[in-house]
SEDO-583957 format. One record per residue: residue in one letter; z, y, x of N, C-alpha, C, O, CB in turn. Coordinates in pm, 1 decimal. Each point is the difference from the previous one (the first is absolute). Glycine has a CB too. Layout:
NODE,residu,n.z,n.y,n.x,ca.z,ca.y,ca.x,c.z,c.y,c.x,o.z,o.y,o.x,cb.z,cb.y,cb.x
NODE,a,Z,Y,X,Z,Y,X,Z,Y,X,Z,Y,X,Z,Y,X
...
END
This chain:
NODE,residu,n.z,n.y,n.x,ca.z,ca.y,ca.x,c.z,c.y,c.x,o.z,o.y,o.x,cb.z,cb.y,cb.x
NODE,m,13525.4,-8642.9,-2608.4,-46.6,-113.8,-58.5,177.7,-82.0,62.4,40.8,33.6,111.1,-410.5,-15.6,-100.4
NODE,s,429.3,-89.8,-71.9,97.1,-107.7,-18.1,-36.8,-71.2,141.4,-100.7,-57.1,41.6,116.2,29.6,-333.1
NODE,r,111.7,57.0,346.0,-26.9,-187.3,135.4,-32.3,-96.3,-65.5,-105.2,-53.8,34.4,287.1,60.1,123.3
NODE,k,-111.8,-61.3,-267.2,5.7,-101.3,-14.3,-175.5,-59.6,-25.2,-9.5,-121.1,-20.0,293.1,170.8,-54.8
NODE,y,-420.2,35.4,75.8,-112.0,-1.8,0.3,-70.8,-7.6,135.6,-122.9,-0.5,-8.4,167.0,99.5,-196.1
NODE,k,-12.5,-102.7,279.3,-57.7,29.2,125.4,-26.4,-217.4,56.4,59.6,-103.4,-30.5,116.7,454.6,92.5
NODE,f,-266.4,-325.8,5.4,2.6,-95.7,99.7,89.3,-22.0,121.2,-25.8,48.7,110.0,-164.9,-19.1,-190.6
NODE,k,294.7,-103.5,55.7,116.8,-18.6,112.0,-89.6,-97.7,80.6,-46.0,46.2,104.4,305.4,-19.5,-241.2
NODE,e,-292.9,-160.7,103.5,-58.7,-59.1,127.6,-106.9,-12.9,17.7,-73.5,-71.4,-68.1,208.4,-15.7,81.0
NODE,k,-183.7,185.9,129.4,-127.8,1.7,11.4,-96.4,-94.0,26.8,-121.4,19.8,-3.5,203.8,139.6,39.6
NODE,d,3.4,-316.4,4.9,-111.8,-104.1,2.5,-26.6,-100.8,-118.3,-77.9,-95.1,-5.7,128.7,113.9,238.9
NODE,g,51.6,39.4,-339.9,62.0,-78.3,-165.5,-118.2,16.5,-108.3,-67.4,100.2,-24.2,350.2,-17.0,49.0
NODE,a,-289.5,-259.2,-104.0,-120.0,80.9,-110.4,81.6,67.1,-69.0,121.4,-1.0,20.5,-304.7,-157.1,-62.2
NODE,y,135.0,213.8,-34.1,15.5,84.5,-122.0,-151.5,-63.7,-102.7,-105.1,-60.8,20.3,251.5,323.9,137.6
NODE,f,-42.2,-177.7,-315.5,-36.1,9.2,-103.9,19.8,106.8,-4.5,93.5,65.1,46.5,-80.1,-237.3,-122.1
NODE,i,-172.3,226.8,-28.9,-11.0,135.1,-11.3,-65.5,59.4,-112.5,-119.8,-18.3,-22.0,129.8,0.5,236.5
NODE,s,65.9,89.9,-288.1,-81.4,54.3,-124.5,-48.3,153.4,-8.6,72.4,99.4,4.3,64.4,-274.0,-119.4
NODE,f,-307.0,168.7,99.1,25.0,164.4,-6.2,-123.9,37.4,-141.6,-34.9,-81.5,-85.4,105.8,142.3,424.1
NODE,a,-107.7,53.7,-329.5,-0.6,11.8,-159.6,-85.0,123.7,-3.8,51.8,87.3,69.7,193.5,-192.1,-149.1
NODE,t,-352.7,142.1,25.2,-93.3,137.0,-37.5,124.7,74.4,21.5,115.3,-26.9,33.7,-326.9,-25.5,-228.2
NODE,v,114.7,201.7,148.0,141.8,92.8,-43.5,-36.5,-17.5,-188.2,-100.8,-33.6,-62.1,131.2,278.0,332.7
NODE,f,108.5,-202.0,-311.6,6.1,-45.6,-166.9,-43.1,-164.0,-13.7,-45.7,-20.2,-112.5,-40.1,289.4,21.7
NODE,w,86.9,-336.6,137.1,-11.5,-117.6,-46.4,-179.5,3.1,-31.9,-35.4,-106.5,-50.4,328.1,81.4,-49.9
NODE,i,-382.6,103.0,115.8,-121.3,19.6,-24.9,-83.2,-180.2,-20.9,3.0,-61.5,106.6,27.7,347.5,48.4
NODE,d,-83.2,-348.6,-247.7,-87.6,-87.6,23.2,-85.5,-16.6,45.5,-91.5,-39.2,-72.4,152.4,26.6,-19.7
NODE,i,-93.1,33.2,260.9,-133.0,41.1,90.8,-76.3,-149.1,-30.4,-82.2,-28.7,-87.0,195.8,217.9,319.5
NODE,f,-68.6,-250.4,-153.6,-22.0,-149.4,11.0,-56.4,-52.4,-84.1,62.8,-87.0,-60.3,88.0,68.4,153.7
NODE,t,-307.9,50.2,-139.7,-14.9,-80.9,-128.4,-179.7,-24.4,-5.8,-56.2,-76.1,-78.8,309.0,201.8,-67.7
NODE,r,-314.6,-48.0,241.4,-109.5,-63.1,102.9,-30.1,-58.1,113.4,68.3,26.9,98.8,-91.0,81.2,-189.0
NODE,i,-42.2,-163.3,95.9,-17.9,-120.7,118.4,-33.6,100.4,116.5,74.8,-5.9,97.5,-184.3,-228.4,-243.8
NODE,e,14.8,318.3,148.6,-8.0,77.9,122.1,168.5,97.4,53.2,-3.0,42.9,115.4,-306.2,-26.3,-209.0
NODE,y,430.6,9.9,17.9,111.5,54.9,19.5,52.8,-89.0,1.7,107.3,33.4,50.2,-114.6,139.8,-116.6
NODE,f,13.1,-299.2,41.2,79.8,-153.8,63.0,-47.9,10.9,156.9,68.7,42.6,92.8,-94.3,-237.3,-336.7
NODE,d,-91.0,152.1,249.5,-124.2,-7.7,107.8,99.1,125.3,136.5,46.3,-38.8,107.2,-354.4,2.4,-342.5
NODE,i,311.7,130.0,200.5,56.4,115.0,111.2,131.7,-20.0,46.0,45.7,58.6,98.1,-172.7,107.8,-200.6
NODE,i,229.8,-301.5,-11.4,128.3,-16.8,37.8,-55.8,-137.9,77.8,22.2,-1.1,121.1,159.5,133.5,-328.0
NODE,i,-226.0,-205.9,171.8,-23.9,-133.1,79.3,-41.9,-4.5,149.8,54.6,-63.8,90.1,-117.6,-3.3,-307.7
NODE,n,-65.7,163.7,226.0,-17.3,49.3,93.2,-5.8,42.5,130.9,-68.9,-22.5,99.5,82.6,-4.9,-250.9
NODE,s,158.0,152.6,94.4,75.8,36.6,87.6,115.3,-107.1,11.7,33.0,2.2,118.5,-110.4,237.4,-158.6
NODE,l,129.0,-301.9,-5.2,67.4,-131.1,24.0,-41.8,-89.3,108.8,74.3,-42.6,88.4,-42.1,57.1,-309.4
NODE,s,-146.5,-37.1,208.5,-58.3,-130.4,80.9,-29.8,88.9,105.9,16.0,-72.8,97.9,-125.5,-116.4,-268.0
NODE,y,78.3,293.9,210.1,9.4,72.8,120.4,127.0,12.1,89.6,22.9,-24.6,118.4,-183.9,131.5,-241.3
NODE,c,223.9,-65.7,33.4,188.6,61.1,83.3,11.7,-192.8,15.6,61.2,-29.5,102.6,127.1,349.7,-295.3
NODE,r,-221.1,-406.7,135.7,19.9,-119.3,89.7,-18.0,-44.6,82.3,83.1,-57.0,70.7,-78.0,39.0,-164.1
NODE,k,-156.0,32.0,118.2,-69.7,-46.2,119.3,1.9,147.6,67.2,-101.0,-9.2,69.8,-62.1,-215.7,-165.0
NODE,n,194.3,304.9,109.4,-42.9,90.2,76.8,195.1,101.5,75.4,18.0,46.8,112.4,-348.8,-45.8,-313.0
NODE,k,431.1,-4.7,82.2,87.5,65.2,40.1,85.4,-136.1,-25.1,60.1,22.4,-105.0,-119.6,257.1,64.6
NODE,g,80.2,-357.4,67.4,118.8,-74.1,20.7,85.9,-19.6,-157.8,119.9,-28.1,2.8,-114.3,135.7,275.6
NODE,m,-61.2,-94.2,-380.5,10.8,-6.1,-147.6,-23.2,-190.8,-3.1,-108.9,-57.2,-3.4,-13.2,367.8,-88.5
NODE,i,291.9,-392.0,94.7,-11.7,-131.3,-51.0,-7.1,-5.1,-157.2,115.3,26.3,-34.2,7.7,-101.6,242.3
NODE,i,-188.3,57.7,-306.7,13.7,-31.8,-100.4,32.5,-115.1,-68.5,-90.3,-82.8,-12.3,-6.7,228.5,57.6
NODE,f,254.1,-181.5,-114.2,55.7,-93.1,-97.6,-55.4,-61.6,-117.5,-33.8,-114.5,-29.7,179.4,226.1,105.4
NODE,g,-143.8,37.2,-152.3,-62.6,35.3,-105.0,-43.1,119.8,-23.7,4.3,105.5,63.4,95.0,-252.3,-121.6
NODE,y,-157.5,103.6,-80.4,-53.7,146.3,-88.3,-21.1,33.3,-110.9,-95.1,-63.4,-45.8,19.6,71.4,174.1
NODE,c,141.6,102.3,-236.8,-70.8,1.4,-124.4,-89.4,192.2,-38.4,34.7,118.0,5.0,202.0,-364.4,-95.2
NODE,i,-324.9,189.2,65.0,-36.4,143.8,-6.2,-62.4,55.2,-205.5,-94.6,-19.9,-76.2,-0.1,-24.7,429.9
NODE,m,226.4,117.4,-350.4,-16.4,-10.0,-138.7,-96.8,122.4,-65.3,-81.2,53.4,75.4,323.7,-175.7,-71.0
NODE,p,-232.9,167.6,-149.5,-45.5,157.0,-29.3,52.0,75.0,75.1,-53.5,38.0,104.2,29.1,-53.5,-304.0
NODE,s,156.1,56.0,154.2,36.1,84.6,112.5,136.4,7.4,139.5,96.0,74.8,18.8,-221.8,22.1,-235.5
NODE,h,73.0,-207.2,285.3,105.2,-45.5,77.7,-75.0,-84.2,77.8,-118.6,-32.0,-8.1,311.4,54.3,-139.0
NODE,i,-42.9,-76.3,279.7,-62.5,-99.6,51.1,133.1,-26.1,35.1,94.9,78.4,0.9,-348.2,-42.3,60.8
NODE,h,248.8,-185.3,-25.4,146.1,-88.1,68.2,-88.9,-70.3,137.2,-108.2,-55.0,20.4,285.6,-39.0,-298.6
NODE,l,-78.2,127.9,339.9,-57.8,-96.1,164.9,114.9,-53.6,71.0,100.9,70.4,2.6,-298.9,91.9,64.1
NODE,i,199.5,-276.7,-8.0,80.8,-61.6,33.2,-54.0,1.7,174.5,-69.6,-96.4,31.8,135.7,-33.9,-300.4
NODE,f,-44.0,207.4,349.7,-63.1,-4.0,105.7,98.7,34.7,148.3,118.4,32.1,-9.4,-331.0,27.4,-169.5
NODE,r,144.4,-71.9,305.0,109.3,10.2,110.0,-67.0,75.9,106.0,-119.3,-24.9,-17.1,242.3,-196.7,-31.4
NODE,a,-111.5,299.5,147.2,-96.3,110.9,101.0,36.7,-68.1,57.1,110.9,-53.3,-5.6,-145.2,274.8,-10.6
NODE,a,-72.7,-242.1,105.9,-26.0,-138.2,122.4,7.4,94.9,83.6,-1.2,-59.8,107.6,-160.0,-146.9,-175.2
NODE,n,171.0,359.8,98.6,10.0,78.1,101.7,155.5,97.3,17.3,34.5,79.9,87.0,-318.3,-94.1,-121.0
NODE,e,385.2,-58.0,-148.4,162.5,26.8,51.1,-17.8,144.3,-84.3,108.8,55.8,-14.4,-45.2,-188.4,312.8
NODE,n,-198.7,219.5,-368.8,3.5,110.9,-12.8,-57.2,13.3,-162.9,-101.6,63.9,-27.4,87.5,-13.8,308.5
NODE,p,121.3,-142.3,-412.6,-11.2,46.9,-119.7,-35.6,108.4,-97.8,-71.1,9.3,-100.1,168.6,-131.3,185.3
NODE,s,-18.4,200.7,-14.4,9.3,100.5,-68.2,-202.2,32.8,50.6,-99.4,-36.5,-62.8,458.9,120.6,66.3
NODE,d,-352.3,-12.5,115.8,-113.5,81.9,46.0,-113.6,-69.3,-93.4,-87.3,66.1,-56.2,171.9,-5.1,326.3
NODE,l,-71.9,-211.8,-280.3,-123.8,-115.8,-78.9,-1.8,92.8,-150.2,-69.3,96.9,-30.9,145.9,-413.3,149.4
NODE,i,0.4,263.1,-174.2,-9.9,69.2,-133.6,-36.5,126.0,1.8,-99.3,31.1,-65.9,248.8,-157.4,-5.3
NODE,r,-71.3,236.5,153.7,-33.7,140.3,-32.4,-151.4,20.0,24.3,-59.0,77.5,-75.3,296.8,4.9,139.4
NODE,d,-321.6,-159.4,56.1,-103.6,32.7,-28.7,-135.3,-102.1,-85.8,-116.4,35.9,-17.5,232.6,110.9,220.9
NODE,f,-62.0,-259.9,-239.1,-63.8,-32.7,-88.7,-9.0,87.5,-155.2,-89.8,8.0,-83.8,142.3,-214.3,238.3
NODE,k,48.6,249.6,-148.4,31.2,81.1,-125.0,-105.6,152.1,0.8,-67.2,57.1,-85.8,358.7,-168.7,91.0
NODE,g,-262.3,135.4,137.5,-44.7,151.0,8.4,-226.1,-49.7,5.3,-88.0,74.7,-42.8,418.2,78.0,251.3
NODE,f,-345.4,-249.6,-163.4,-163.3,-58.0,18.7,-30.0,-13.3,-143.6,-87.9,54.3,-67.0,91.4,-206.6,301.4
NODE,t,110.5,48.1,-275.1,-69.2,-16.6,-155.2,-18.5,98.2,-118.8,-78.7,-6.4,-94.5,168.3,-185.5,148.0
NODE,s,38.2,317.5,-11.9,-13.8,99.5,-117.1,-97.5,62.4,-11.3,-43.3,29.9,-111.3,221.8,-3.9,113.6
NODE,k,-257.1,21.0,146.5,-126.8,93.5,0.7,-106.4,-90.0,-46.6,-81.6,42.4,-81.9,148.4,114.4,278.7
NODE,q,-76.0,-317.9,-137.4,-78.6,-31.6,-89.5,-24.4,-40.0,-137.3,-109.8,-2.3,-55.6,107.1,-4.2,230.2
NODE,m,124.0,-27.1,-228.3,-28.4,50.6,-138.9,-42.1,82.9,-98.3,-48.2,-9.0,-112.9,135.1,-72.0,184.2
NODE,i,-47.3,182.2,22.0,-24.1,145.0,-70.8,-120.1,82.7,22.5,-21.2,112.2,-46.1,245.6,-104.4,61.2
NODE,n,-302.1,-80.0,63.8,-126.6,13.4,54.8,-75.7,-144.5,-169.3,-63.8,-22.2,-102.9,141.4,103.3,507.4
NODE,a,-22.1,-107.9,-333.7,-100.4,-154.1,-144.3,30.4,45.5,-89.5,-94.3,17.6,-77.2,109.0,-253.0,133.7
NODE,i,97.5,274.4,-98.6,-6.3,67.6,-168.3,-115.4,164.0,-24.4,-91.4,28.1,-77.7,416.9,-130.2,59.1
NODE,k,-242.5,188.4,153.5,-138.5,48.7,-49.2,-154.0,-3.0,-14.9,-63.5,60.5,-86.4,216.9,3.9,127.5
NODE,e,-216.4,-163.2,79.4,-98.6,-20.1,-23.5,-68.2,-124.9,-87.5,-114.5,-44.6,-6.6,156.6,184.7,191.8
NODE,n,50.0,-165.1,-231.5,-8.9,-90.4,-166.6,-95.6,37.7,-114.1,59.7,14.6,-106.7,179.3,-37.3,135.6
NODE,s,-367.9,41.9,-34.4,-11.9,49.6,-114.7,-14.3,-49.5,-126.4,-25.2,58.6,-105.3,-29.1,46.5,242.5
NODE,q,81.0,-264.4,-104.1,91.6,-78.2,-165.4,144.7,27.7,-5.1,39.4,-69.8,-93.5,-181.3,-154.0,88.2
NODE,e,216.3,270.6,41.4,115.7,49.1,18.4,53.0,103.0,-107.6,30.6,111.7,41.6,-88.4,-164.2,188.8
NODE,s,74.4,18.3,-397.0,-20.5,58.2,-67.5,206.3,106.8,2.9,47.5,46.3,-103.7,-334.1,-258.6,-22.0
NODE,r,333.4,218.3,213.8,124.8,-14.7,-17.6,21.9,149.3,136.7,109.5,54.6,13.0,-68.9,-394.5,-123.2
NODE,k,-169.5,383.2,199.3,-1.0,36.6,114.3,39.3,118.7,-0.9,29.3,41.2,112.3,-169.8,-177.2,-55.0
NODE,d,158.3,239.5,-175.8,37.5,155.5,-6.8,170.7,-32.3,20.3,59.8,45.6,97.5,-284.5,81.2,-294.4
NODE,w,290.9,-207.5,96.3,97.3,-41.9,-81.1,80.6,-54.9,176.8,118.7,27.7,17.2,-256.7,-105.1,-347.0
NODE,l,88.6,30.8,401.3,52.5,-141.1,83.2,52.6,131.2,92.5,119.5,29.5,0.3,-310.4,-314.7,-12.2
NODE,m,81.9,369.2,98.3,-49.2,73.3,76.4,174.6,147.3,21.2,73.0,57.7,80.6,-426.5,-159.3,-186.7
NODE,w,317.2,79.8,-56.9,73.7,128.2,-51.2,174.3,-33.4,4.7,81.1,89.1,-25.4,-314.3,-19.0,-155.5
NODE,m,277.2,-218.7,219.1,121.3,-82.8,-98.8,2.8,2.5,197.2,111.3,49.6,17.6,-140.5,-241.4,-374.5
NODE,f,-14.8,173.0,464.4,-11.3,-9.9,153.1,-6.4,132.0,40.6,-0.6,-2.2,123.1,-116.2,-209.8,-107.7
NODE,k,111.2,341.7,-61.1,12.2,106.3,31.4,155.5,36.1,-89.6,95.6,-12.7,76.5,-390.2,52.2,-14.4
NODE,k,308.3,-25.8,-109.6,140.3,13.6,-107.5,81.9,-105.4,122.2,62.7,77.0,72.8,-165.6,-58.3,-414.8
NODE,a,119.4,-132.7,378.7,128.8,-70.5,49.3,-25.6,31.4,168.5,81.9,-31.1,86.4,-47.6,-191.2,-305.0
NODE,a,-142.5,278.5,240.6,20.3,95.3,158.8,49.5,122.2,-10.8,57.3,59.3,91.4,-241.2,-146.3,2.4
NODE,g,162.8,133.1,-213.6,128.7,91.8,11.7,128.7,15.4,14.1,60.0,90.6,57.8,-178.7,-64.0,-130.2
NODE,r,161.8,-123.9,14.3,129.3,-31.1,-33.8,43.2,-46.8,173.9,114.0,-33.3,32.3,-147.9,-51.8,-346.9
NODE,n,-50.3,90.0,383.5,37.4,-43.4,165.9,-44.6,113.8,92.0,-114.4,45.2,-6.1,71.1,-308.4,-27.9
NODE,s,116.3,299.2,101.6,36.4,66.5,93.8,-142.7,-49.0,96.6,-112.8,49.5,-0.8,417.8,-34.7,-49.7
NODE,n,-264.8,-100.6,110.2,-104.0,-81.9,93.5,-120.7,-62.1,-26.1,-62.9,-87.5,59.6,236.1,55.1,13.7
NODE,i,-193.4,97.4,-177.8,-181.6,-59.3,-77.1,-66.1,153.1,-21.0,41.3,92.1,-70.6,33.4,-354.1,-125.8
NODE,q,-185.9,255.5,278.7,-93.3,119.0,-55.7,-73.5,-31.5,-154.9,31.9,58.0,-103.8,-89.4,-2.4,378.8
NODE,n,-44.9,-158.9,-262.9,-46.6,24.3,-118.8,0.7,-85.8,-98.9,-10.2,37.5,-116.8,-90.8,81.1,224.8
NODE,y,113.3,-247.0,-72.6,-23.1,-139.8,-126.6,112.1,-58.4,97.4,12.8,16.3,121.3,-321.2,-75.3,-244.1
NODE,q,390.8,-19.1,26.5,113.9,-92.2,16.5,-14.3,-132.8,-65.6,68.0,-23.0,-100.0,66.8,217.3,114.6
NODE,f,-228.6,-297.1,38.9,14.6,-160.2,-27.6,82.0,-85.8,-76.5,-13.4,-41.8,-115.0,-47.0,76.4,286.5
NODE,w,178.1,-59.5,-56.9,80.9,-87.5,8.9,131.6,114.8,-36.5,-12.0,122.4,6.3,-132.2,-324.9,176.1
NODE,q,244.3,142.8,-213.5,134.2,23.2,-18.4,45.0,-14.1,135.9,-56.7,-66.9,86.4,80.5,-9.2,-323.3
NODE,q,93.1,150.3,252.2,2.9,-40.5,168.5,127.3,-75.9,16.0,71.2,30.5,95.6,-195.0,188.2,4.2
NODE,n,157.5,-302.6,-171.4,126.4,-113.9,45.2,-47.9,-79.8,-24.9,-71.8,-0.2,-100.0,255.0,64.1,73.3
NODE,n,-168.7,-168.6,102.2,-77.4,-143.2,57.3,158.6,-110.4,-93.4,-25.3,-81.1,-89.1,-148.3,180.6,447.8
NODE,q,320.0,-72.0,-308.6,71.0,-125.1,-0.1,15.8,-115.6,47.8,2.8,-111.1,-52.9,-21.7,198.4,-57.2
NODE,p,28.3,-54.6,208.0,-18.0,-95.7,138.7,107.3,-134.4,-110.4,88.6,25.9,-81.4,-94.1,201.9,404.1
NODE,i,-39.8,-341.7,-288.1,154.8,-123.2,28.5,-56.5,-110.2,40.4,-95.3,-66.8,-40.1,259.5,120.8,-146.0
NODE,e,-51.7,-66.3,316.4,-38.8,-71.7,92.1,-4.3,-103.7,-8.8,107.4,-35.1,-48.8,-63.5,149.9,136.3
NODE,i,-119.1,-216.0,-66.3,-24.0,-157.9,-81.1,108.8,-85.2,140.5,-50.2,-45.6,102.7,-300.7,55.4,-253.2
NODE,w,504.5,-13.3,118.2,98.7,-91.6,68.5,-4.5,-155.4,21.4,56.8,-70.3,83.5,56.7,243.6,-169.2
NODE,s,-182.3,-198.0,3.6,-12.5,-139.6,-15.6,-145.6,-83.6,-101.1,-94.2,41.9,-67.2,386.0,13.6,101.8
NODE,l,-247.4,-167.4,-1.1,-120.7,-62.6,-102.6,8.5,32.6,-150.9,-95.3,36.6,-68.8,88.2,-233.7,223.1
NODE,k,151.2,176.6,-201.9,9.0,20.0,-142.6,-65.9,150.3,-38.3,-81.9,40.2,-82.6,308.9,-203.6,76.2
NODE,v,-149.5,220.5,107.3,-37.7,160.2,-55.4,-166.1,32.8,-19.4,-59.0,64.2,-86.8,286.0,25.5,232.9
NODE,f,-273.2,-159.6,-31.0,-207.2,-23.9,15.6,-35.6,-71.6,-150.8,-76.3,49.1,-83.3,40.9,-137.7,405.9
NODE,e,115.3,-49.2,-337.7,-81.4,-11.0,-89.4,39.9,68.8,-182.0,-67.9,-14.8,-101.6,7.7,-204.6,301.2
NODE,e,182.4,287.6,-183.9,15.6,95.7,-127.8,-95.6,51.5,24.4,-94.2,-34.9,-71.2,302.4,78.9,18.9
NODE,k,-232.3,39.5,137.2,-55.0,133.8,-18.7,-158.9,-4.5,-14.1,-45.5,95.5,-63.0,247.7,0.1,199.5
NODE,l,-317.2,-210.4,-78.8,-67.6,-74.1,-33.3,-53.5,-12.5,-120.1,-119.0,22.9,-21.8,212.5,-82.7,169.8
NODE,n,0.1,17.7,-247.1,4.4,-75.5,-106.2,15.1,104.5,-88.1,-60.0,-11.4,-106.9,142.7,-199.5,191.6
NODE,y,-8.3,323.4,-63.5,-8.0,164.9,-73.3,-108.1,28.2,-1.8,-59.4,19.2,-106.1,231.7,77.0,169.9
NODE,m,-219.2,-87.4,33.8,-172.3,95.0,23.5,-84.1,-112.2,-63.4,-49.9,36.6,-106.5,61.9,114.9,376.7
NODE,h,-37.5,-259.3,-240.1,-64.3,-96.4,-79.6,27.1,-2.4,-137.1,-102.0,-60.5,-33.2,99.6,-54.5,215.4
NODE,q,54.4,132.0,-274.4,45.5,-36.2,-110.3,-65.1,145.3,-110.9,-21.6,6.8,-121.0,264.4,-179.9,253.9
NODE,n,-261.0,299.6,11.1,-7.3,122.5,-90.7,-66.9,16.0,-58.6,26.0,58.3,-105.3,39.3,19.5,191.3
NODE,p,-204.3,-122.2,-54.0,-161.6,9.5,-74.0,17.4,-96.5,-166.9,-65.2,16.6,-103.1,-104.1,-27.1,408.1
NODE,v,268.8,-77.6,-279.9,45.8,-64.6,-112.6,89.4,18.4,-91.3,-34.9,-39.3,-111.3,-30.4,-59.9,226.6
NODE,k,176.4,148.6,-107.3,106.3,68.7,-47.5,-40.8,130.7,-16.4,63.2,61.9,-85.6,89.5,-202.8,181.2
NODE,s,-270.5,221.3,-18.1,-115.0,102.5,-107.7,-68.0,-65.8,-102.9,-58.9,76.8,-76.1,-4.5,56.5,258.3
NODE,g,52.6,-269.7,-211.0,-92.6,-8.1,-101.2,-188.2,-37.9,30.1,-104.4,-46.8,-45.3,318.0,227.8,-47.0
NODE,f,-147.7,-118.5,199.9,-206.0,-23.2,51.3,-55.4,-139.3,49.6,-121.1,-13.4,17.7,124.2,258.0,94.6
NODE,v,70.1,-330.6,-93.6,-26.7,-170.8,40.8,98.9,-5.8,-33.5,94.7,78.4,-5.9,-227.4,-148.3,180.1
NODE,f,99.1,-122.9,-223.9,80.6,-138.3,-50.2,83.7,-52.1,120.0,113.2,-46.9,-11.2,-308.3,-32.3,-159.3
NODE,q,120.1,94.1,297.0,42.6,-56.2,152.1,-17.1,95.0,87.7,-97.1,75.0,-9.6,34.7,-290.3,-21.1
NODE,p,176.5,231.1,155.6,-5.6,66.2,43.5,-131.0,-2.6,113.2,-17.6,86.3,86.0,260.6,-74.2,-185.0
NODE,y,-291.1,-79.2,86.6,-135.4,-45.1,87.0,-148.3,47.5,-46.6,-106.3,34.0,51.9,246.0,-244.6,-7.2
NODE,e,-78.8,191.3,-182.8,-136.9,71.6,-46.3,-13.8,183.8,20.3,-99.2,69.7,-21.3,100.6,-292.2,-177.2
NODE,w,100.2,253.6,234.0,-59.9,143.7,51.6,-26.6,40.5,151.2,66.0,-18.0,102.3,55.5,82.1,-297.8
NODE,k,-227.5,-10.5,174.0,-126.6,11.0,137.6,60.9,31.8,85.0,0.8,-72.2,99.8,-186.6,141.1,-179.9
NODE,y,266.8,58.0,77.6,82.3,79.3,95.7,145.7,-28.0,56.4,76.6,89.0,36.8,-212.7,53.3,-150.0
NODE,s,160.0,-259.4,114.6,89.4,-79.3,-3.3,22.3,-104.7,141.9,-99.2,-70.8,17.4,48.0,112.7,-282.3
NODE,s,118.4,-55.3,327.1,-6.2,-146.0,122.4,53.7,-62.6,-29.7,36.7,-82.5,83.6,-52.9,133.3,79.6
NODE,a,76.0,-68.2,-334.0,23.7,-131.2,-84.9,-125.3,-58.4,31.1,27.5,-114.6,35.7,126.3,187.7,-235.5
NODE,r,-259.1,-59.0,204.9,-147.2,-49.3,14.8,-3.3,-68.1,132.8,-68.7,-100.0,20.8,-42.0,290.6,-159.6
NODE,n,191.0,-130.4,232.8,7.9,-71.8,154.0,74.0,-80.5,12.5,-8.8,-32.7,118.3,-33.9,181.8,-22.9
NODE,y,151.3,-235.8,-165.5,97.8,-79.3,-40.4,-51.8,-87.9,-46.0,35.5,-117.1,13.8,100.4,245.9,-40.0
NODE,y,-244.6,-83.6,-47.2,-5.3,-108.1,-158.6,-100.1,-83.8,77.1,-36.3,56.6,103.2,61.5,105.9,-372.5
NODE,e,-71.5,-262.8,251.7,-105.8,-97.0,63.0,-102.2,32.7,-54.9,7.0,15.8,-121.8,109.4,-192.8,164.3
NODE,n,-250.3,199.6,26.8,-116.1,-32.5,-44.9,-93.2,153.2,-64.9,-114.2,-0.9,-46.1,244.2,-273.1,-0.8
NODE,e,-14.1,426.4,66.8,-65.9,66.0,-36.9,-82.2,93.5,62.7,23.5,16.9,119.7,109.8,-81.7,-241.7
NODE,e,-212.9,122.3,78.2,-31.0,84.5,74.5,68.9,173.9,44.5,7.8,76.8,-95.9,-185.2,-258.8,4.4
NODE,t,208.6,219.0,185.1,56.1,107.4,21.3,-48.4,121.2,74.9,-32.3,-10.6,118.3,170.6,-145.6,-151.7
NODE,v,-145.0,276.6,-33.7,-1.0,144.2,58.2,13.9,31.4,201.5,-58.6,52.6,94.7,195.5,-13.3,-384.0
NODE,m,-14.0,-118.1,251.8,54.7,11.6,166.3,46.1,-93.8,72.4,83.1,-74.2,-52.3,-27.4,246.9,2.2
NODE,n,-79.0,-186.5,131.8,137.2,-94.0,86.1,105.1,78.8,54.2,3.0,119.1,30.8,-156.2,-284.3,55.1
NODE,i,244.9,69.3,-79.8,103.9,51.0,22.9,100.3,-109.8,113.3,-40.6,-113.7,24.1,-6.6,256.7,-282.1
NODE,d,149.4,-101.5,305.6,81.9,-138.8,80.3,115.9,-21.8,-60.3,90.8,80.1,-22.4,-163.9,-42.3,244.3
NODE,m,61.6,-203.6,-258.9,88.1,-80.3,-18.0,66.2,-51.1,51.8,89.9,-53.2,-65.2,-171.6,52.8,-20.0
NODE,n,81.1,-14.3,213.1,64.8,-58.3,130.0,132.7,113.3,57.9,64.3,-27.0,101.4,-337.4,-102.0,-29.0
END
């Protein structure tokens, strides 16, 4: 992995994006979104993840966060490892999942390309963290992530996307997850 894609400042805030293998649209069912929301909430409450913004798209996640314990790399590694197992199990056990066989085949195919993975690979390995070193960078990244569902044609306004922190920043909108706005 290139050095420019590492977490350099352990106590810094970062914008990261990570995607499913082959950019497969997985987050199309409420139960799959819930796994991610519950895992982020757990990390926020129990692992020192300070979340300033997020957006869960069908094939990828954007996140602006800081690690209170100065371990951003470990935090994301653990989050991705845990959610990978949870998502694979949820897909396997979902009797309504019409793409189950194809999805499992794709996850197995991705794992076969990586000597570090034994059975199934859910997430791509790269995160490409970008340090948030100014208010201007923070606002650019937050706006970029909140506009993602609009540019993809899912909604007309950022706050209409249920799985985005745009709702947290917009008054009187019900949110699926609390964030740290200070």
